[in-house]
C-alpha positions as CSV (number, residue, x, y, z in Angstrom):
1,M,-0.1,0.0,-0.1
2,K,1.4,3.3,-1.0
3,K,2.0,5.7,1.8
4,V,1.2,9.4,1.9
5,L,2.4,11.8,4.5
6,I,0.1,14.7,5.0
7,L,1.8,17.8,6.5
8,D,0.0,19.8,9.1
9,T,0.8,23.4,9.5
10,S,2.5,23.0,12.8
11,M,5.0,20.4,11.4
12,F,5.5,22.3,8.2
13,C,6.4,25.4,10.0
14,V,8.9,23.5,12.3
15,W,10.4,22.0,9.2
16,L,10.8,25.3,7.4
17,Q,12.1,26.8,10.5
18,V,9.7,29.7,10.7
19,P,10.5,31.8,13.8
20,G,8.0,31.3,16.7
21,Y,7.3,27.7,15.4
22,E,10.5,26.0,16.4
23,S,8.6,23.1,17.9
24,C,5.2,21.7,18.2
25,G,3.4,18.9,20.0
26,E,2.4,18.1,23.5
27,T,4.8,18.1,26.4
28,H,5.3,14.3,26.3
29,D,5.8,14.3,22.5
30,I,7.7,17.4,21.4
31,W,8.7,17.8,17.6
32,N,11.6,20.0,16.8
33,F,13.4,20.7,13.4
34,E,15.7,17.6,13.8
35,R,12.9,15.2,14.6
36,V,10.6,16.5,11.9
37,N,13.5,16.6,9.4
38,Q,14.4,13.1,10.2
39,K,10.8,11.8,9.9
40,I,10.4,13.5,6.5
41,T,13.9,12.3,5.3
42,D,12.9,8.7,6.4
43,E,9.6,8.8,4.6
44,I,11.2,10.1,1.4
45,E,13.8,7.3,1.6
46,N,10.9,4.9,2.0
47,Q,9.3,6.3,-1.1
48,S,6.3,8.0,0.6
49,T,4.6,10.8,-1.2
50,L,4.4,14.1,0.7
51,I,1.2,15.9,0.6
52,L,0.8,19.7,1.1
53,P,-2.8,20.5,1.8
54,L,-4.1,23.8,0.6
55,A,-4.8,24.8,4.2
56,T,-1.4,24.1,5.4
57,F,0.0,26.2,2.4
58,I,-2.2,29.1,3.4
59,E,-1.6,29.0,7.0
60,T,2.0,28.7,6.7
61,G,2.2,31.5,4.4
62,N,0.2,33.6,6.9
63,H,2.8,32.7,9.6
64,I,5.7,33.6,7.2
65,S,4.1,36.9,6.5
66,H,4.7,37.9,10.1
67,V,8.3,37.2,10.1
68,S,10.5,40.2,10.0
69,G,13.4,41.2,7.8
70,N,15.1,39.2,5.1
71,L,14.1,35.9,6.7
72,R,10.5,36.6,5.5
73,Y,11.6,36.8,1.9
74,M,13.8,33.6,2.1
75,L,10.9,31.6,3.8
76,A,8.4,32.9,1.4
77,N,10.6,31.7,-1.5
78,Q,11.2,28.4,0.2
79,L,7.4,27.9,0.6
80,C,6.7,28.9,-3.0
81,H,9.6,26.6,-4.2
82,I,7.7,23.7,-2.6
83,L,4.5,24.9,-4.1
84,H,6.2,24.8,-7.6
85,K,7.3,21.2,-6.8
86,C,3.7,20.3,-6.0
87,I,2.4,21.9,-9.2
88,Q,4.9,20.0,-11.3
89,Q,4.3,16.8,-9.2
90,E,8.0,16.6,-8.6
91,E,8.9,13.7,-6.3
92,P,8.4,13.3,-3.4
93,W,5.5,15.9,-3.7
94,A,1.9,15.0,-4.9
95,A,0.2,17.5,-7.3
96,F,-2.1,19.9,-6.0
97,S,-4.4,19.0,-8.8
98,E,-5.2,15.7,-7.1
99,Q,-6.9,17.7,-4.2
100,V,-9.2,19.6,-6.6
101,D,-12.2,17.4,-5.8
102,L,-11.9,18.4,-2.2
103,W,-13.0,21.9,-3.1
104,N,-16.2,21.1,-5.0
105,D,-19.7,22.2,-3.8
106,E,-20.6,18.8,-2.3
107,T,-17.4,18.6,-0.1
108,L,-17.6,22.2,0.9
109,T,-21.3,21.8,1.8
110,R,-20.4,18.7,3.9
111,I,-17.6,20.8,5.7
112,A,-20.1,23.7,6.3
113,T,-22.5,21.2,7.7
114,E,-20.2,19.2,10.0
115,W,-17.7,21.7,11.0
116,P,-19.6,23.8,13.6
117,D,-20.2,20.7,15.7
118,L,-16.6,19.6,15.5
119,A,-15.4,23.1,16.5
120,V,-17.6,23.0,19.6
121,Q,-17.0,19.4,20.6
122,S,-13.3,19.1,20.0
123,G,-11.9,22.6,19.1
124,L,-11.1,21.4,15.6
125,S,-10.2,24.2,13.2
126,I,-11.7,24.4,9.8
127,A,-8.2,24.1,8.4
128,D,-7.8,20.8,10.4
129,A,-11.2,19.7,9.0
130,T,-9.9,20.2,5.5
131,I,-6.7,18.2,6.3
132,I,-8.8,15.3,7.5
133,N,-10.6,15.4,4.2
134,V,-7.2,15.2,2.5
135,A,-6.3,12.2,4.5
136,H,-9.6,10.4,3.8
137,F,-9.3,11.3,0.1
138,Y,-6.0,9.6,-0.3
139,Y,-7.1,6.6,2.0
140,K,-10.0,6.1,-0.4
141,L,-7.5,6.0,-3.2
142,G,-5.9,3.0,-1.6
143,C,-3.1,4.8,0.2
144,Y,-2.0,4.6,3.8
145,A,-2.5,8.3,4.9
146,E,-0.6,9.5,7.8
147,I,-1.1,13.1,9.1
148,L,2.2,14.4,10.3
149,T,1.0,16.7,13.1
150,G,1.9,17.6,16.7
151,D,-1.7,17.7,17.5
152,A,-3.1,14.4,19.0
153,G,-6.6,15.5,18.5
154,L,-6.0,16.0,14.8
155,R,-4.1,12.7,14.6
156,A,-7.1,10.9,16.1
157,Y,-9.0,11.6,12.9
158,E,-6.5,9.8,10.7
159,P,-8.0,7.0,8.7
160,V,-7.2,3.6,10.1
161,P,-6.3,1.1,7.5
162,T,-8.3,-2.1,7.7
163,E,-6.3,-5.2,8.1
164,I,-6.1,-7.6,5.1
165,R,-6.5,-11.0,6.4
166,P,-5.6,-14.0,4.5
167,V,-8.3,-16.2,3.2
168,P,-8.6,-19.3,5.3
169,R,-7.6,-22.5,3.6
170,R,-10.0,-25.3,3.4
171,R,-9.4,-28.5,5.3
172,K,-8.9,-31.5,3.1
């Protein structure tokens, strides 16, 4: 089963080394640049595909826009360089065009209907709701979809692959 690694904003910001976002996660499970970079490097070596959800791209861009000085320009270029790789479907990145179905009327209506309850019940952001949609989209395509996030609440919505069990042999 092909594996896709879906990048959440928190991890993506840590990986890009956006100031103010040097780490993420819960106190017992902190992710810093070295840990995030190692995870992504390992996934690339294992031929996983990296997925940059539109919400992650937009939120990361917003965080970068608040960085001061020359670093803002460097990070903005780095983010857009990755966007170009996604557009070109340059490995290990998946094409943004694969996610186009997630922004149709039907999907957006479902998000608009379901998200208010999720926001109240679990504090789930609308960006996280769209990232969950991305994970389930790739899962339905037959991929093992892992959300790379420091947020255990978001990770709980990750699709769980069903176990493929061998067909029992008949007794002779």
